[in-house]
C-alpha positions in Angstrom: 29.2 -90.5 -14.0 26.3 -89.5 -11.8 24.5 -86.2 -12.1 25.1 -83.6 -9.4 22.4 -83.4 -6.7 20.1 -80.5 -7.4 17.6 -78.4 -5.5 14.9 -77.3 -8.0 12.4 -74.6 -7.2 9.0 -74.6 -8.9 7.8 -71.3 -10.2 5.6 -70.9 -7.1 8.3 -71.7 -4.6 10.7 -69.5 -6.5 8.2 -66.6 -6.3 7.7 -67.2 -2.6 11.4 -67.1 -2.0 11.8 -64.0 -4.2 9.2 -62.1 -2.1 11.4 -62.4 1.0 14.0 -59.9 2.0 17.4 -60.8 0.4 19.1 -61.4 3.8 16.3 -63.8 4.8 16.6 -65.6 1.5 20.3 -66.2 2.1 19.7 -67.4 5.7 17.0 -69.9 4.5 19.2 -71.1 1.6 22.1 -71.6 4.0 19.9 -74.0 5.9 19.6 -76.2 2.8 23.0 -77.6 3.4 21.3 -80.4 5.4 19.5 -81.4 2.2 22.0 -84.0 1.0 21.2 -86.9 -1.3 21.0 -89.1 1.9 19.2 -86.6 4.1 16.4 -89.0 5.2 18.8 -91.7 6.3 21.3 -89.3 7.9 18.8 -87.1 9.8 15.3 -88.4 9.8 14.3 -86.4 12.8 14.9 -83.2 10.9 12.1 -83.7 8.4 8.4 -84.3 8.6 7.1 -86.8 6.0 3.7 -86.6 4.3 2.7 -89.6 2.3 -0.2 -90.2 -0.2 -0.1 -93.5 -2.0 3.4 -93.9 -3.4 4.2 -90.2 -3.2 6.2 -88.8 -0.3 6.5 -85.1 0.4 8.9 -83.8 3.1 8.6 -80.8 5.4 11.6 -79.0 6.6 11.4 -76.2 9.2 14.0 -73.4 9.1 13.7 -70.0 10.7 10.0 -69.2 10.6 9.4 -71.1 7.4 8.2 -74.5 6.3 9.6 -75.8 3.1 7.6 -78.6 1.4 9.6 -80.6 -1.1 9.7 -83.9 -2.9 12.7 -86.1 -3.9 12.9 -87.0 -7.6 15.5 -88.6 -9.8 16.8 -85.1 -10.5 17.2 -84.1 -6.9 14.8 -82.2 -4.6 11.8 -80.3 -6.0 10.8 -77.4 -3.7 7.1 -77.0 -4.0 6.3 -74.4 -1.3 8.1 -72.0 1.0 5.5 -70.8 3.6 5.9 -68.7 6.7 4.7 -70.8 9.6 2.2 -68.1 10.5 1.0 -67.5 7.0 -2.8 -67.8 6.5 -2.3 -70.6 3.9 -0.1 -72.7 6.2 -2.4 -72.1 9.1 -5.6 -73.1 7.2 -4.0 -76.3 6.0 -2.7 -77.4 9.3 -5.2 -76.2 11.9 -8.3 -78.1 10.9 -7.6 -81.6 12.2 -6.8 -82.9 15.7 -4.1 -85.5 14.6 -0.4 -84.8 14.0 0.5 -82.2 11.4 1.9 -84.7 9.0 -1.1 -87.1 9.3 -3.5 -84.1 8.9 -1.7 -82.9 5.8 -1.4 -86.4 4.2 -5.2 -86.9 4.5 -6.2 -83.4 3.4 -6.9 -83.2 -0.4 -6.7 -79.4 -0.2 -3.0 -79.7 0.8 -2.2 -81.9 -2.2 -4.1 -79.5 -4.5 -2.0 -76.7 -3.1 1.2 -78.7 -3.7 0.2 -79.9 -7.2 -0.9 -76.4 -8.1 2.7 -75.3 -7.7 3.7 -76.7 -11.1 4.7 -80.2 -10.0 7.5 -81.6 -12.1 7.4 -85.2 -13.1 10.8 -87.1 -12.9 
């Protein structure tokens, strides 16, 4: 029997969600219904993909937020939940003239931000 598909929040992403008003939290969580086990195959246009070596991180936009997550054997690990206008998100995305995903993939500061959010190893 296979394990149920899970959405796992790191302590950092959990704190980011908890800081939002309750109604907004519920609205964002409702958007997670598109995050099925086969989300990339079913709706690839919905997600940005950021790759470094053999590691792939996905970006999902909902409301005014960007959710950065990774697929693992356990399900999806949510690393960050950032307001699209937040200073952190702006600083990481605004420095390079290439596409957002390419800029993030090549920016070591982005990966440090992601790994600093208590990355879980499968």
